[in-house]
N, CA, C, O and the ligand as a Tripos MOL2 file, in Angstrom:
@<TRIPOS>MOLECULE
protein
  233   231    59     0     0
PROTEIN
NO_CHARGES

@<TRIPOS>ATOM
      1 N         -17.4150    7.9580   74.9360 N.3       1 MET1
      2 CA        -18.6840    8.0170   75.6550 C.3       1 MET1
      3 C         -19.5910    6.8810   75.1660 C.2       1 MET1
      4 O         -19.7910    6.7210   73.9620 O.2       1 MET1
      5 N         -20.1220    6.1190   76.0720 N.am      2 ALA2
      6 CA        -20.9720    4.9860   75.7110 C.3       2 ALA2
      7 C         -22.3910    5.4590   75.4270 C.2       2 ALA2
      8 O         -22.8960    6.3980   76.0420 O.2       2 ALA2
      9 N         -22.9990    4.7930   74.4980 N.am      3 VAL3
     10 CA        -24.4110    5.0650   74.2350 C.3       3 VAL3
     11 C         -25.2370    4.1640   75.1390 C.2       3 VAL3
     12 O         -25.2130    2.9410   74.9960 O.2       3 VAL3
     13 N         -25.9560    4.7570   76.0550 N.am      4 LEU4
     14 CA        -26.6730    3.9880   77.0560 C.3       4 LEU4
     15 C         -28.0880    3.6490   76.6160 C.2       4 LEU4
     16 O         -28.6180    2.5910   76.9570 O.2       4 LEU4
     17 N         -28.6930    4.5490   75.8620 N.am      5 ASP5
     18 CA        -30.0750    4.3490   75.4730 C.3       5 ASP5
     19 C         -30.2020    4.4470   73.9640 C.2       5 ASP5
     20 O         -30.2410    5.5460   73.4100 O.2       5 ASP5
     21 N         -30.2670    3.2990   73.2950 N.am      6 GLY6
     22 CA        -30.3360    3.2750   71.8490 C.3       6 GLY6
     23 C         -31.6150    3.8610   71.3000 C.2       6 GLY6
     24 O         -31.6210    4.4370   70.2130 O.2       6 GLY6
     25 N         -32.6970    3.7200   72.0380 N.am      7 CYS7
     26 CA        -33.9870    4.1650   71.5340 C.3       7 CYS7
     27 C         -34.1100    5.6820   71.5320 C.2       7 CYS7
     28 O         -34.6010    6.2700   70.5680 O.2       7 CYS7
     29 N         -33.6670    6.3080   72.6050 N.am      8 GLY8
     30 CA        -33.8660    7.7440   72.7190 C.3       8 GLY8
     31 C         -32.7310    8.5660   72.1620 C.2       8 GLY8
     32 O         -32.7820    9.7960   72.1810 O.2       8 GLY8
     33 N         -31.6930    7.8930   71.6580 N.am      9 ALA9
     34 CA        -30.5000    8.6200   71.2630 C.3       9 ALA9
     35 C         -30.6300    9.2590   69.8860 C.2       9 ALA9
     36 O         -29.8230   10.1120   69.5130 O.2       9 ALA9
     37 N         -31.6370    8.8500   69.1380 N.am     10 LYS10
     38 CA        -31.7110    9.2680   67.7490 C.3      10 LYS10
     39 C         -31.7960   10.7860   67.5850 C.2      10 LYS10
     40 O         -31.1780   11.3600   66.6890 O.2      10 LYS10
     41 N         -32.5640   11.4210   68.4560 N.am     11 SER11
     42 CA        -32.8420   12.8360   68.2720 C.3      11 SER11
     43 C         -31.6180   13.7290   68.4750 C.2      11 SER11
     44 O         -31.5840   14.8530   67.9750 O.2      11 SER11
     45 N         -30.6200   13.2400   69.2020 N.am     12 TRP12
     46 CA        -29.4730   14.1280   69.4430 C.3      12 TRP12
     47 C         -28.2000   13.6280   68.7710 C.2      12 TRP12
     48 O         -27.1280   14.2040   68.9560 O.2      12 TRP12
     49 N         -28.3200   12.5480   67.9850 N.am     13 THR13
     50 CA        -27.1420   11.9730   67.3450 C.3      13 THR13
     51 C         -26.3490   13.0320   66.5830 C.2      13 THR13
     52 O         -26.8850   13.6890   65.6910 O.2      13 THR13
     53 N         -25.0970   13.1950   66.9260 N.am     14 PRO14
     54 CA        -24.3130   14.2120   66.2390 C.3      14 PRO14
     55 C         -23.9940   13.8090   64.7980 C.2      14 PRO14
     56 O         -23.9810   12.6260   64.4550 O.2      14 PRO14
     57 N         -23.7460   14.7880   63.9920 N.am     15 THR15
     58 CA        -23.3660   14.5660   62.6050 C.3      15 THR15
     59 C         -21.8450   14.5550   62.5050 C.2      15 THR15
     60 O         -21.1570   15.3210   63.1800 O.2      15 THR15
     61 N         -21.3360   13.6720   61.6510 N.am     16 VAL16
     62 CA        -19.9010   13.7000   61.3870 C.3      16 VAL16
     63 C         -19.6660   14.5590   60.1490 C.2      16 VAL16
     64 O         -20.2450   14.3150   59.0900 O.2      16 VAL16
     65 N         -18.8290   15.5450   60.2950 N.am     17 GLU17
     66 CA        -18.5270   16.4190   59.1740 C.3      17 GLU17
     67 C         -17.0300   16.4430   58.9310 C.2      17 GLU17
     68 O         -16.2370   16.2920   59.8600 O.2      17 GLU17
     69 N         -16.6540   16.6320   57.6950 N.am     18 GLU18
     70 CA        -15.2470   16.8520   57.3830 C.3      18 GLU18
     71 C         -15.0370   18.3420   57.2490 C.2      18 GLU18
     72 O         -15.5530   18.9840   56.3340 O.2      18 GLU18
     73 N         -14.2670   18.8820   58.1810 N.am     19 ARG19
     74 CA        -14.0450   20.3240   58.1770 C.3      19 ARG19
     75 C         -12.5530   20.5890   58.1350 C.2      19 ARG19
     76 O         -11.7730   19.8790   58.7700 O.2      19 ARG19
     77 N         -12.1570   21.6010   57.3950 N.am     20 PRO20
     78 CA        -10.7340   21.9360   57.3570 C.3      20 PRO20
     79 C         -10.2870   22.6010   58.6490 C.2      20 PRO20
     80 O         -10.9870   23.4450   59.2090 O.2      20 PRO20
     81 N          -9.1150   22.2060   59.1050 N.am     21 CYS21
     82 CA         -8.5240   22.8490   60.2740 C.3      21 CYS21
     83 C          -8.3700   24.3410   59.9920 C.2      21 CYS21
     84 O          -7.8470   24.7180   58.9430 O.2      21 CYS21
     85 N          -8.8190   25.1970   60.9170 N.am     22 PRO22
     86 CA         -8.7420   26.6400   60.6780 C.3      22 PRO22
     87 C          -7.3070   27.1630   60.6450 C.2      22 PRO22
     88 O          -7.0550   28.2670   60.1630 O.2      22 PRO22
     89 N          -6.3830   26.3760   61.1520 N.am     23 THR23
     90 CA         -4.9920   26.8270   61.1930 C.3      23 THR23
     91 C          -4.1880   26.3340   59.9940 C.2      23 THR23
     92 O          -3.4870   27.1140   59.3490 O.2      23 THR23
     93 N          -4.2920   25.0190   59.6920 N.am     24 CYS24
     94 CA         -3.4060   24.4600   58.6620 C.3      24 CYS24
     95 C          -4.1550   23.8730   57.4730 C.2      24 CYS24
     96 O          -3.5290   23.5360   56.4690 O.2      24 CYS24
     97 N          -5.4810   23.7400   57.5560 N.am     25 GLY25
     98 CA         -6.2440   23.2620   56.4180 C.3      25 GLY25
     99 C          -6.3880   21.7510   56.3410 C.2      25 GLY25
    100 O          -7.0440   21.2330   55.4370 O.2      25 GLY25
    101 N          -5.7750   21.0390   57.2860 N.am     26 GLU26
    102 CA         -5.9300   19.5870   57.3330 C.3      26 GLU26
    103 C          -7.4070   19.2370   57.5210 C.2      26 GLU26
    104 O          -8.1100   19.8810   58.3010 O.2      26 GLU26
    105 N          -7.8750   18.2050   56.7950 N.am     27 ILE27
    106 CA         -9.2800   17.8130   56.9340 C.3      27 ILE27
    107 C          -9.4540   17.0010   58.2160 C.2      27 ILE27
    108 O          -8.7770   15.9950   58.4290 O.2      27 ILE27
    109 N         -10.3690   17.4570   59.0590 N.am     28 LEU28
    110 CA        -10.6280   16.7960   60.3400 C.3      28 LEU28
    111 C         -12.0430   16.2390   60.3300 C.2      28 LEU28
    112 O         -12.9560   16.8460   59.7700 O.2      28 LEU28
    113 N         -12.2170   15.0760   60.9540 N.am     29 GLU29
    114 CA        -13.5630   14.5500   61.1530 C.3      29 GLU29
    115 C         -14.0950   15.1170   62.4620 C.2      29 GLU29
    116 O         -13.5570   14.8650   63.5400 O.2      29 GLU29
    117 N         -15.1510   15.8770   62.3350 N.am     30 VAL30
    118 CA        -15.6890   16.6010   63.4810 C.3      30 VAL30
    119 C         -17.1080   16.1240   63.7730 C.2      30 VAL30
    120 O         -17.9620   16.0930   62.8870 O.2      30 VAL30
    121 N         -17.3420   15.7560   65.0210 N.am     31 PHE31
    122 CA        -18.6960   15.4300   65.4520 C.3      31 PHE31
    123 C         -19.3480   16.7110   65.9430 C.2      31 PHE31
    124 O         -18.8390   17.3790   66.8430 O.2      31 PHE31
    125 N         -20.4770   17.0430   65.3400 N.am     32 SER32
    126 CA        -21.1340   18.2740   65.7680 C.3      32 SER32
    127 C         -22.6410   18.0930   65.7920 C.2      32 SER32
    128 O         -23.2040   17.2340   65.1120 O.2      32 SER32
    129 N         -23.2680   18.9270   66.5940 N.am     33 LYS33
    130 CA        -24.7220   18.9360   66.7020 C.3      33 LYS33
    131 C         -25.1530   20.3880   66.7890 C.2      33 LYS33
    132 O         -24.7100   21.1290   67.6670 O.2      33 LYS33
    133 N         -26.0200   20.7870   65.8700 N.am     34 ASP34
    134 CA        -26.4840   22.1700   65.8170 C.3      34 ASP34
    135 C         -25.3240   23.1550   65.7830 C.2      34 ASP34
    136 O         -25.3780   24.2160   66.4050 O.2      34 ASP34
    137 N         -24.2800   22.7950   65.0550 N.am     35 GLY35
    138 CA        -23.1490   23.6940   64.8910 C.3      35 GLY35
    139 C         -22.1760   23.7020   66.0580 C.2      35 GLY35
    140 O         -21.1980   24.4490   66.0470 O.2      35 GLY35
    141 N         -22.4360   22.8750   67.0650 N.am     36 VAL36
    142 CA        -21.5650   22.8290   68.2330 C.3      36 VAL36
    143 C         -20.8060   21.5040   68.2410 C.2      36 VAL36
    144 O         -21.4020   20.4420   68.0610 O.2      36 VAL36
    145 N         -19.5150   21.5690   68.4460 N.am     37 VAL37
    146 CA        -18.6810   20.3770   68.4770 C.3      37 VAL37
    147 C         -19.0240   19.5510   69.7170 C.2      37 VAL37
    148 O         -19.0650   20.0730   70.8310 O.2      37 VAL37
    149 N         -19.2730   18.2420   69.5060 N.am     38 THR38
    150 CA        -19.6810   17.3960   70.6300 C.3      38 THR38
    151 C         -18.5410   16.5260   71.1600 C.2      38 THR38
    152 O         -18.6330   15.9810   72.2590 O.2      38 THR38
    153 N         -17.4790   16.3990   70.3850 N.am     39 GLU39
    154 CA        -16.3210   15.6380   70.8640 C.3      39 GLU39
    155 C         -15.0620   16.4130   70.5420 C.2      39 GLU39
    156 O         -14.9020   16.9430   69.4430 O.2      39 GLU39
    157 N         -14.1760   16.4690   71.5110 N.am     40 GLU40
    158 CA        -12.9300   17.2040   71.2990 C.3      40 GLU40
    159 C         -12.1700   16.6110   70.1140 C.2      40 GLU40
    160 O         -12.0540   15.3930   69.9750 O.2      40 GLU40
    161 N         -11.6620   17.4910   69.2750 N.am     41 VAL41
    162 CA        -10.9050   17.0740   68.0970 C.3      41 VAL41
    163 C          -9.5230   17.6950   68.1820 C.2      41 VAL41
    164 O          -9.3760   18.8780   68.4890 O.2      41 VAL41
    165 N          -8.5050   16.8770   67.9050 N.am     42 LYS42
    166 CA         -7.1610   17.4170   67.8490 C.3      42 LYS42
    167 C          -6.6140   17.2280   66.4470 C.2      42 LYS42
    168 O          -6.6330   16.1210   65.9100 O.2      42 LYS42
    169 N          -6.1330   18.2940   65.8650 N.am     43 CYS43
    170 CA         -5.5610   18.2110   64.5330 C.3      43 CYS43
    171 C          -4.2370   17.4450   64.5950 C.2      43 CYS43
    172 O          -3.3390   17.8170   65.3510 O.2      43 CYS43
    173 N          -4.1130   16.3670   63.7940 N.am     44 PRO44
    174 CA         -2.8860   15.5710   63.8350 C.3      44 PRO44
    175 C          -1.7000   16.2860   63.2020 C.2      44 PRO44
    176 O          -0.5520   15.8920   63.4080 O.2      44 PRO44
    177 N          -1.9670   17.3110   62.4510 N.am     45 LYS45
    178 CA         -0.8990   17.9920   61.7240 C.3      45 LYS45
    179 C          -0.2910   19.1350   62.5290 C.2      45 LYS45
    180 O           0.9280   19.2280   62.6700 O.2      45 LYS45
    181 N          -1.1600   20.0120   63.0600 N.am     46 CYS46
    182 CA         -0.6360   21.1880   63.7530 C.3      46 CYS46
    183 C          -0.8960   21.1410   65.2610 C.2      46 CYS46
    184 O          -0.3710   21.9670   66.0070 O.2      46 CYS46
    185 N          -1.7090   20.1710   65.7110 N.am     47 GLY47
    186 CA         -1.9230   20.0200   67.1440 C.3      47 GLY47
    187 C          -3.0000   20.9010   67.7230 C.2      47 GLY47
    188 O          -3.2180   20.9000   68.9350 O.2      47 GLY47
    189 N          -3.6830   21.6590   66.8730 N.am     48 LEU48
    190 CA         -4.7780   22.5080   67.3610 C.3      48 LEU48
    191 C          -5.8800   21.6550   67.9690 C.2      48 LEU48
    192 O          -6.2600   20.6350   67.3930 O.2      48 LEU48
    193 N          -6.3930   22.0510   69.1140 N.am     49 VAL49
    194 CA         -7.4710   21.3300   69.7570 C.3      49 VAL49
    195 C          -8.7560   22.1470   69.6470 C.2      49 VAL49
    196 O          -8.8170   23.3110   70.0430 O.2      49 VAL49
    197 N          -9.7810   21.4920   69.0930 N.am     50 ILE50
    198 CA        -11.1210   22.0850   69.0780 C.3      50 ILE50
    199 C         -11.8720   21.4840   70.2550 C.2      50 ILE50
    200 O         -12.1060   20.2760   70.2980 O.2      50 ILE50
    201 N         -12.2400   22.3110   71.1910 N.am     51 GLU51
    202 CA        -12.8870   21.7900   72.4000 C.3      51 GLU51
    203 C         -14.3470   21.4630   72.1600 C.2      51 GLU51
    204 O         -15.0250   22.1200   71.3700 O.2      51 GLU51
    205 N         -14.8250   20.4320   72.8580 N.am     52 ALA52
    206 CA        -16.2360   20.0940   72.8060 C.3      52 ALA52
    207 C         -17.0490   21.2060   73.4660 C.2      52 ALA52
    208 O         -16.5960   21.8500   74.4120 O.2      52 ALA52
    209 N         -18.2520   21.4140   72.9500 N.am     53 GLY53
    210 CA        -19.1320   22.4160   73.5210 C.3      53 GLY53
    211 C         -19.0130   23.7820   72.8840 C.2      53 GLY53
    212 O         -19.6970   24.7240   73.2830 O.2      53 GLY53
    213 N         -18.1370   23.8900   71.8840 N.am     54 LYS54
    214 CA        -17.9650   25.1690   71.1980 C.3      54 LYS54
    215 C         -18.2610   25.0010   69.7200 C.2      54 LYS54
    216 O         -18.2150   23.8910   69.1900 O.2      54 LYS54
    217 N         -18.5590   26.0890   69.0670 N.am     55 ALA55
    218 CA        -18.7510   26.0570   67.6310 C.3      55 ALA55
    219 C         -17.4050   25.8400   66.9480 C.2      55 ALA55
    220 O         -16.3720   26.3040   67.4310 O.2      55 ALA55
    221 N         -17.4240   25.1360   65.8270 N.am     56 PHE56
    222 CA        -16.1850   24.9300   65.0810 C.3      56 PHE56
    223 C         -15.7250   26.2610   64.5210 C.2      56 PHE56
    224 O         -16.5010   26.9530   63.8620 O.2      56 PHE56
    225 N         -14.4620   26.6390   64.7730 N.am     57 PRO57
    226 CA        -13.9840   27.9300   64.2700 C.3      57 PRO57
    227 C         -13.9170   27.9560   62.7520 C.2      57 PRO57
    228 O         -13.4570   26.9970   62.1320 O.2      57 PRO57
    229 N         -14.3620   29.0220   62.1650 N.am     58 GLN58
    230 CA        -14.3570   29.1490   60.6980 C.3      58 GLN58
    231 C         -13.0150   29.6830   60.2140 C.2      58 GLN58
    232 O         -12.8180   29.8580   59.0120 O.2      58 GLN58
    233 ZN         -4.2550   21.8620   61.8680 Zn       59 ZN59
@<TRIPOS>BOND
     1     1     2 1
     2     2     3 1
     3     3     4 2
     4     3     5 am
     5     5     6 1
     6     6     7 1
     7     7     8 2
     8     7     9 am
     9     9    10 1
    10    10    11 1
    11    11    12 2
    12    11    13 am
    13    13    14 1
    14    14    15 1
    15    15    16 2
    16    15    17 am
    17    17    18 1
    18    18    19 1
    19    19    20 2
    20    19    21 am
    21    21    22 1
    22    22    23 1
    23    23    24 2
    24    23    25 am
    25    25    26 1
    26    26    27 1
    27    27    28 2
    28    27    29 am
    29    29    30 1
    30    30    31 1
    31    31    32 2
    32    31    33 am
    33    33    34 1
    34    34    35 1
    35    35    36 2
    36    35    37 am
    37    37    38 1
    38    38    39 1
    39    39    40 2
    40    39    41 am
    41    41    42 1
    42    42    43 1
    43    43    44 2
    44    43    45 am
    45    45    46 1
    46    46    47 1
    47    47    48 2
    48    47    49 am
    49    49    50 1
    50    50    51 1
    51    51    52 2
    52    51    53 am
    53    53    54 1
    54    54    55 1
    55    55    56 2
    56    55    57 am
    57    57    58 1
    58    58    59 1
    59    59    60 2
    60    59    61 am
    61    61    62 1
    62    62    63 1
    63    63    64 2
    64    63    65 am
    65    65    66 1
    66    66    67 1
    67    67    68 2
    68    67    69 am
    69    69    70 1
    70    70    71 1
    71    71    72 2
    72    71    73 am
    73    73    74 1
    74    74    75 1
    75    75    76 2
    76    75    77 am
    77    77    78 1
    78    78    79 1
    79    79    80 2
    80    79    81 am
    81    81    82 1
    82    82    83 1
    83    83    84 2
    84    83    85 am
    85    85    86 1
    86    86    87 1
    87    87    88 2
    88    87    89 am
    89    89    90 1
    90    90    91 1
    91    91    92 2
    92    91    93 am
    93    93    94 1
    94    94    95 1
    95    95    96 2
    96    95    97 am
    97    97    98 1
    98    98    99 1
    99    99   100 2
   100    99   101 am
   101   101   102 1
   102   102   103 1
   103   103   104 2
   104   103   105 am
   105   105   106 1
   106   106   107 1
   107   107   108 2
   108   107   109 am
   109   109   110 1
   110   110   111 1
   111   111   112 2
   112   111   113 am
   113   113   114 1
   114   114   115 1
   115   115   116 2
   116   115   117 am
   117   117   118 1
   118   118   119 1
   119   119   120 2
   120   119   121 am
   121   121   122 1
   122   122   123 1
   123   123   124 2
   124   123   125 am
   125   125   126 1
   126   126   127 1
   127   127   128 2
   128   127   129 am
   129   129   130 1
   130   130   131 1
   131   131   132 2
   132   131   133 am
   133   133   134 1
   134   134   135 1
   135   135   136 2
   136   135   137 am
   137   137   138 1
   138   138   139 1
   139   139   140 2
   140   139   141 am
   141   141   142 1
   142   142   143 1
   143   143   144 2
   144   143   145 am
   145   145   146 1
   146   146   147 1
   147   147   148 2
   148   147   149 am
   149   149   150 1
   150   150   151 1
   151   151   152 2
   152   151   153 am
   153   153   154 1
   154   154   155 1
   155   155   156 2
   156   155   157 am
   157   157   158 1
   158   158   159 1
   159   159   160 2
   160   159   161 am
   161   161   162 1
   162   162   163 1
   163   163   164 2
   164   163   165 am
   165   165   166 1
   166   166   167 1
   167   167   168 2
   168   167   169 am
   169   169   170 1
   170   170   171 1
   171   171   172 2
   172   171   173 am
   173   173   174 1
   174   174   175 1
   175   175   176 2
   176   175   177 am
   177   177   178 1
   178   178   179 1
   179   179   180 2
   180   179   181 am
   181   181   182 1
   182   182   183 1
   183   183   184 2
   184   183   185 am
   185   185   186 1
   186   186   187 1
   187   187   188 2
   188   187   189 am
   189   189   190 1
   190   190   191 1
   191   191   192 2
   192   191   193 am
   193   193   194 1
   194   194   195 1
   195   195   196 2
   196   195   197 am
   197   197   198 1
   198   198   199 1
   199   199   200 2
   200   199   201 am
   201   201   202 1
   202   202   203 1
   203   203   204 2
   204   203   205 am
   205   205   206 1
   206   206   207 1
   207   207   208 2
   208   207   209 am
   209   209   210 1
   210   210   211 1
   211   211   212 2
   212   211   213 am
   213   213   214 1
   214   214   215 1
   215   215   216 2
   216   215   217 am
   217   217   218 1
   218   218   219 1
   219   219   220 2
   220   219   221 am
   221   221   222 1
   222   222   223 1
   223   223   224 2
   224   223   225 am
   225   225   226 1
   226   226   227 1
   227   227   228 2
   228   227   229 am
   229   229   230 1
   230   230   231 1
   231   231   232 2
@<TRIPOS>SUBSTRUCTURE
     1 MET1         2 RESIDUE 1 A MET
     2 ALA2         6 RESIDUE 1 A ALA
     3 VAL3        10 RESIDUE 1 A VAL
     4 LEU4        14 RESIDUE 1 A LEU
     5 ASP5        18 RESIDUE 1 A ASP
     6 GLY6        22 RESIDUE 1 A GLY
     7 CYS7        26 RESIDUE 1 A CYS
     8 GLY8        30 RESIDUE 1 A GLY
     9 ALA9        34 RESIDUE 1 A ALA
    10 LYS10       38 RESIDUE 1 A LYS
    11 SER11       42 RESIDUE 1 A SER
    12 TRP12       46 RESIDUE 1 A TRP
    13 THR13       50 RESIDUE 1 A THR
    14 PRO14       54 RESIDUE 1 A PRO
    15 THR15       58 RESIDUE 1 A THR
    16 VAL16       62 RESIDUE 1 A VAL
    17 GLU17       66 RESIDUE 1 A GLU
    18 GLU18       70 RESIDUE 1 A GLU
    19 ARG19       74 RESIDUE 1 A ARG
    20 PRO20       78 RESIDUE 1 A PRO
    21 CYS21       82 RESIDUE 1 A CYS
    22 PRO22       86 RESIDUE 1 A PRO
    23 THR23       90 RESIDUE 1 A THR
    24 CYS24       94 RESIDUE 1 A CYS
    25 GLY25       98 RESIDUE 1 A GLY
    26 GLU26      102 RESIDUE 1 A GLU
    27 ILE27      106 RESIDUE 1 A ILE
    28 LEU28      110 RESIDUE 1 A LEU
    29 GLU29      114 RESIDUE 1 A GLU
    30 VAL30      118 RESIDUE 1 A VAL
    31 PHE31      122 RESIDUE 1 A PHE
    32 SER32      126 RESIDUE 1 A SER
    33 LYS33      130 RESIDUE 1 A LYS
    34 ASP34      134 RESIDUE 1 A ASP
    35 GLY35      138 RESIDUE 1 A GLY
    36 VAL36      142 RESIDUE 1 A VAL
    37 VAL37      146 RESIDUE 1 A VAL
    38 THR38      150 RESIDUE 1 A THR
    39 GLU39      154 RESIDUE 1 A GLU
    40 GLU40      158 RESIDUE 1 A GLU
    41 VAL41      162 RESIDUE 1 A VAL
    42 LYS42      166 RESIDUE 1 A LYS
    43 CYS43      170 RESIDUE 1 A CYS
    44 PRO44      174 RESIDUE 1 A PRO
    45 LYS45      178 RESIDUE 1 A LYS
    46 CYS46      182 RESIDUE 1 A CYS
    47 GLY47      186 RESIDUE 1 A GLY
    48 LEU48      190 RESIDUE 1 A LEU
    49 VAL49      194 RESIDUE 1 A VAL
    50 ILE50      198 RESIDUE 1 A ILE
    51 GLU51      202 RESIDUE 1 A GLU
    52 ALA52      206 RESIDUE 1 A ALA
    53 GLY53      210 RESIDUE 1 A GLY
    54 LYS54      214 RESIDUE 1 A LYS
    55 ALA55      218 RESIDUE 1 A ALA
    56 PHE56      222 RESIDUE 1 A PHE
    57 PRO57      226 RESIDUE 1 A PRO
    58 GLN58      230 RESIDUE 1 A GLN
    59 ZN59       233 GROUP 0 **** ****
């Protein structure tokens, strides 16, 4: 996804977090905002997909 507006983007910029995969424990880089995943993440080890728009499973 392209950043179209550099000036106004600051307030919603997602945080990058390292979170363990809930299935296999592999460390994944997850983009999230207010606890909600903003970009789909696929675990390279077990293939689990964390969908965007949902909270990261604990
Ligand atoms: Zn995994």
